[in-house]
C-alpha positions as MATLAB code, in Angstrom:
seq = 'MPAELSARVPAGQRGAGRDDVRLLVTRGAAVSHHAFRELPGQLRAGDVLVVNTSATLPAAVNGRVGGDRVVVHFSTRGEDGRWAVELRAPAASGATAPRPGGPAGAVVRLPGGRELVLEEPLGPAVGARLWWARVPDRVPELLRRYGRPIRYAYTERDQPLSAYQTVFAVPAPDGRGSAEMPSAARPFTTALVAELVSRGVQFAPLSLDTGVASAETHEPPYPERFAVPSTTAWLVNAARAAGGRVVAVGTTAVRALESAADAEGVVRPAAGWTDLVVTPRRGVRAVDGLHEPQASHLLMLEAVAGREALRRGYEAALERRYLWHEFGGVHLILPDEEHNPPDCFSNEW';
ca = [
      64.704   13.579   -2.129;
      62.795   16.673   -0.961;
      62.129   16.519    2.776;
      58.422   17.228    2.253;
      58.062   13.874    0.463;
      58.810   11.911    3.646;
      55.682   10.111    4.856;
      55.344   11.416    8.403;
      52.333    9.403    9.602;
      50.782    6.036    8.644;
      48.446    5.932    5.663;
      45.411    5.375    7.873;
      45.958    8.827    9.359;
      46.125   10.401    5.896;
      43.246    8.621    4.176;
      40.875    5.686    4.202;
      43.067    2.839    5.375;
      46.393    1.024    5.501;
      46.241    0.229    1.794;
      45.473    3.853    0.883;
      48.899    4.442   -0.661;
      50.145    4.812   -4.213;
      51.668    2.050   -6.315;
      54.381    2.755   -8.876;
      54.773   -0.110  -11.363;
      57.930   -0.508  -13.462;
      58.052   -2.981  -16.345;
      61.429   -2.631  -17.988;
      61.498    0.944  -19.290;
      57.725    1.440  -18.861;
      56.340    3.141  -15.745;
      52.687    3.355  -14.690;
      50.851    4.731  -11.664;
      48.146    3.034   -9.599;
      46.538    2.787   -6.176;
      47.880   -0.033   -4.017;
      44.396   -1.573   -3.960;
      44.903   -2.243   -7.687;
      47.771   -4.658   -6.975;
      45.679   -7.773   -7.822;
      45.306   -6.450  -11.364;
      49.101   -6.282  -11.718;
      49.647   -9.918  -10.745;
      48.352  -13.187  -12.201;
      47.417  -16.684  -11.167;
      50.521  -18.722  -10.367;
      52.550  -15.780   -9.077;
      54.148  -16.393   -5.677;
      54.508  -13.557   -3.177;
      57.320  -14.258   -0.697;
      56.561  -12.507    2.604;
      58.468  -11.962    5.836;
      56.494  -13.071    8.915;
      58.881  -11.573   11.486;
      56.976   -9.468   14.035;
      58.133   -5.954   14.861;
      59.343   -5.461   18.426;
      58.855   -2.380   20.634;
      62.638   -2.166   20.532;
      63.279    1.368   21.882;
      63.661    1.736   25.666;
      64.665    4.796   27.714;
      67.775    4.522   29.860;
      70.588    6.446   31.552;
      74.363    6.288   31.330;
      75.669    8.141   34.355;
      73.679   11.369   34.355;
      72.894   11.295   30.626;
      69.564   10.207   29.188;
      69.784    7.721   26.307;
      67.433    5.633   24.218;
      68.482    2.004   23.828;
      67.611    0.366   20.521;
      67.620   -3.410   20.984;
      68.758   -4.767   17.620;
      69.565   -8.472   17.615;
      69.682  -11.322   20.119;
      72.886  -13.344   19.835;
      73.245  -17.078   20.288;
      75.001  -16.503   23.610;
      72.082  -14.542   25.072;
      73.659  -11.129   24.613;
      71.937   -8.429   22.560;
      73.407   -6.079   19.984;
      72.222   -2.617   21.007;
      72.594    0.948   19.807;
      72.582    3.892   22.205;
      70.925    7.049   20.858;
      70.525   10.541   22.281;
      66.979   11.834   22.817;
      66.089   14.682   20.449;
      63.741   17.607   21.036;
      61.410   16.280   18.337;
      60.770   13.118   20.332;
      62.908   11.047   17.962;
      66.619   10.339   18.539;
      69.997   11.543   17.307;
      73.322    9.737   16.819;
      75.542    9.271   19.840;
      79.115    7.963   20.099;
      79.122    4.242   20.758;
      80.496    2.566   23.879;
      82.613    2.686   25.861;
      83.229   -0.911   26.890;
      82.094   -1.482   30.454;
      79.517    1.306   30.384;
      76.469    0.496   32.497;
      73.068    1.535   31.167;
      70.320    1.789   33.756;
      66.953    0.629   32.437;
      63.378    0.885   33.765;
      62.293   -1.469   36.531;
      65.709   -1.510   38.203;
      67.321   -3.429   35.343;
      70.622   -2.586   33.652;
      72.809   -3.690   30.772;
      76.572   -3.562   30.325;
      78.283   -2.777   27.012;
      80.991   -5.360   26.327;
      82.409   -5.065   22.807;
      81.594   -3.412   19.484;
      79.844   -5.304   16.731;
      82.169   -4.691   13.800;
      85.150   -2.297   13.639;
      85.931   -0.715   17.010;
      86.401    2.822   15.669;
      83.055    4.568   15.457;
      81.093    1.394   16.211;
      77.353    2.054   16.307;
      76.184   -1.337   17.580;
      77.615   -2.997   20.694;
      77.181   -6.422   22.187;
      75.735   -5.990   25.655;
      75.155   -8.250   28.621;
      71.465   -7.779   29.305;
      68.954   -8.619   32.024;
      66.922  -11.790   31.772;
      63.582  -11.683   29.962;
      64.356   -8.897   27.487;
      61.072   -9.599   25.614;
      59.202   -8.871   28.857;
      61.211   -5.646   29.284;
      60.315   -4.549   25.750;
      56.633   -5.386   26.165;
      56.419   -3.392   29.377;
      58.640   -0.397   28.663;
      59.438   -0.420   24.951;
      58.039    1.432   21.948;
      58.707    1.152   18.219;
      61.906    2.698   16.899;
      61.074    6.046   15.366;
      62.959    8.028   12.747;
      63.299   11.819   12.769;
      61.198   12.303    9.620;
      58.080   10.925   11.345;
      55.711   13.326   13.051;
      55.104   11.538   16.357;
      55.254    8.205   18.159;
      52.858    5.561   16.862;
      51.443    2.441   18.547;
      53.152   -0.869   17.834;
      50.185   -1.883   15.658;
      51.183    0.814   13.149;
      54.499   -1.003   12.635;
      53.064   -4.538   12.465;
      52.330   -6.133    9.105;
      49.355   -8.383    8.435;
      51.806  -11.291    8.012;
      53.514  -10.909   11.421;
      53.690  -14.041   13.583;
      55.111  -13.492   17.108;
      57.959  -15.895   17.908;
      57.511  -18.097   21.006;
      60.842  -16.918   22.441;
      60.074  -13.231   21.887;
      62.521  -12.690   19.023;
      61.525  -10.444   16.149;
      62.522   -7.441   14.082;
      63.889   -4.252   15.565;
      62.408   -2.417   12.594;
      59.326   -3.231   10.540;
      59.689   -5.296    7.332;
      57.967   -2.313    5.722;
      57.327   -3.580    2.192;
      54.362   -5.587    3.454;
      52.794   -2.808    5.498;
      50.063   -1.766    2.997;
      48.607   -5.290    2.759;
      45.256   -5.895    4.464;
      43.453   -9.153    5.150;
      40.862   -8.229    2.525;
      43.533   -7.644   -0.111;
      45.277  -10.915    0.763;
      41.940  -12.751    0.391;
      41.373  -11.173   -3.019;
      44.852  -12.137   -4.201;
      44.366  -15.729   -3.030;
      40.996  -15.882   -4.789;
      42.767  -14.883   -8.015;
      45.313  -17.692   -7.710;
      48.243  -15.749   -6.260;
      50.102  -17.813   -3.659;
      51.902  -16.651   -0.507;
      55.190  -18.197    0.622;
      56.244  -17.267    4.185;
      59.748  -16.998    5.572;
      61.291  -14.992    8.373;
      64.218  -12.632    8.709;
      64.626  -10.659   11.936;
      65.798   -7.218   10.905;
      68.341   -5.381   13.010;
      68.641   -1.661   13.620;
      69.412    0.136   10.367;
      71.671    3.163   10.185;
      69.565    6.121    9.092;
      72.617    8.401    8.938;
      75.464    6.354    7.417;
      73.630    3.778    5.241;
      76.114    1.064    6.146;
      75.658   -2.486    4.824;
      73.382   -4.724    6.898;
      74.837   -6.782    9.705;
      74.239  -10.557    9.943;
      70.593  -11.330   10.649;
      68.713  -14.430   11.730;
      66.525  -16.061    9.060;
      64.495  -19.181    8.335;
      63.154  -20.508    5.028;
      60.753  -23.421    5.653;
      60.450  -26.432    3.363;
      56.979  -25.383    2.136;
      58.319  -22.048    0.908;
      61.295  -23.683   -0.786;
      58.901  -26.060   -2.566;
      56.526  -23.264   -3.652;
      59.334  -21.111   -5.048;
      61.016  -23.975   -6.893;
      57.694  -25.170   -8.318;
      56.767  -21.684   -9.512;
      60.098  -21.158  -11.230;
      59.963  -24.591  -12.850;
      56.517  -23.790  -14.220;
      57.602  -20.399  -15.559;
      55.832  -18.440  -12.824;
      56.961  -15.232  -11.207;
      58.503  -15.148   -7.734;
      57.712  -11.709   -6.318;
      59.683  -10.846   -3.189;
      57.947   -8.466   -0.800;
      60.875   -6.327    0.259;
      64.602   -6.558    0.791;
      64.289   -8.810    3.823;
      62.469  -11.479    1.802;
      65.139  -11.274   -0.894;
      68.007  -11.565    1.576;
      66.499  -14.612    3.257;
      65.496  -16.401    0.055;
      68.793  -15.741   -1.702;
      70.602  -17.038    1.392;
      68.767  -20.348    0.953;
      69.428  -20.649   -2.807;
      72.279  -22.527   -4.432;
      74.258  -21.358   -7.463;
      71.555  -22.698   -9.792;
      68.781  -20.820   -7.986;
      67.309  -23.907   -6.317;
      65.962  -23.009   -2.867;
      66.357  -25.433    0.015;
      65.058  -25.223    3.584;
      67.545  -23.244    5.646;
      67.817  -21.461    8.973;
      70.525  -19.608   10.850;
      72.392  -16.359   10.273;
      73.019  -14.643    6.955;
      75.612  -12.003    6.144;
      74.661  -11.944    2.451;
      74.682   -8.542    0.757;
      73.100   -8.676   -2.702;
      74.923   -6.502   -5.238;
      74.796   -6.179   -9.052;
      78.033   -8.183   -9.285;
      76.640  -11.018   -7.169;
      73.187  -10.859   -8.797;
      70.052  -12.739   -7.763;
      69.372  -16.442   -8.266;
      66.022  -17.438   -6.793;
      64.265  -14.097   -6.543;
      63.099  -11.996   -9.417;
      63.373   -8.671   -7.576;
      63.736   -6.177   -4.611;
      63.745   -2.538   -2.849;
      64.655    0.746   -0.832;
      66.457    4.076   -1.221;
      69.448    3.427    1.041;
      72.890    2.366   -0.069;
      72.940   -1.419    0.265;
      69.281   -1.669   -0.732;
      69.877    0.345   -3.882;
      72.563   -2.142   -4.874;
      70.066   -4.946   -4.329;
      67.452   -3.155   -6.424;
      69.972   -2.633   -9.187;
      70.855   -6.336   -9.093;
      67.201   -7.118   -9.689;
      65.939   -4.411  -12.025;
      69.016   -2.923  -13.657;
      70.231    0.649  -13.335;
      68.158    2.150  -16.147;
      64.827    0.819  -14.859;
      65.756    1.983  -11.382;
      66.610    5.479  -12.662;
      63.327    5.781  -14.556;
      61.325    4.623  -11.549;
      62.967    7.103   -9.205;
      62.534    9.973  -11.646;
      58.847    9.137  -12.057;
      58.362    8.914   -8.296;
      59.906   12.328   -7.742;
      57.996   13.883  -10.624;
      54.653   12.533   -9.334;
      55.594   13.396   -5.731;
      55.235    9.946   -4.217;
      55.670    9.735   -0.450;
      58.710    7.767    0.769;
      59.781    5.528    3.665;
      57.820    2.948    5.645;
      54.540    4.887    5.707;
      54.758    5.929    2.062;
      54.020    4.472   -1.353;
      55.056    1.199   -2.936;
      57.160    0.245   -5.963;
      56.390   -2.931   -7.909;
      59.077   -3.946  -10.390;
      57.920   -6.553  -12.894;
      59.868   -8.089  -15.768;
      59.812   -6.826  -19.290;
      58.147   -9.974  -20.629;
      59.966   -9.716  -23.969;
      63.403   -9.723  -22.379;
      62.648  -11.938  -19.342;
      64.409  -10.063  -16.522;
      63.360  -10.599  -12.895;
      60.394   -9.215  -10.985;
      60.116   -7.556   -7.629;
      57.798   -6.078   -5.085;
      58.986   -3.461   -2.660;
      57.848   -0.750   -0.326;
      60.320    1.847   -1.409;
      58.874    5.141   -0.282;
];
């Protein structure tokens, strides 16, 4: 992907509003181009949009290890009260760069006189990026006071937390949330949601708290906390039984919903941790789709759409110079009605 196609600022700073992005629609081998505001015309009454309500946290906090400055990315709160964290090196651009993980026992000084202690790597010890850390009490308060959204190097500057919050976000009472924005839902506005509802499109909420992704190595996702409520399970099952389309808004919605589905594709209420990685071999059962141009996400997209449709969509996006990443355009993958494959909604670029 050419570097100039990275979306460096939110859509509202490039045009008229949050929904002022482009929409690439793939139906089997057919590709068409639209504005995101035209989404209601691509859906129909009875479709169910499955959305992630996890709120984005201001998960990046400055710190020091000895005499070195670091940026701590708070990824995931464990059941034992510890947090999985990633230490990054500040970069001249204002973003961050990779830094060797650990070592065990390292003390990270945080603002307000607080500190955390790295205890053990999350995953293989060699080259571990994420570490379990013993943290001060009231981490949500620490993030609210001193944190900012995690920023990638391709973005132009820091943005307020509101730029990384979707219209569906519901803050959790205990302060949990997503280290990184569930970006597929970012272009939605309240006005667009109202129009979709007025046309008979239904919304089914669930939550999956995303951890810190690896922008450099594209490793598979770590276990993440999720919850699929009974109302969403009922809506999805009813839609599928009636021949309706279940349109997942992003990879996080797919991962959560597929984690709650049995081998027959029946969704049941579920909550806990999921380590599911959707691949073409595993396939999808409850969802008719998915998203994103990073390794594990590409496998999920291929499981939903098939390799040929994915190839055509990517070629069309490059040819038409769509913008990519969380502030970029959106890819809607719908089934070829004659061959009845699955459908998907995703913010891919």
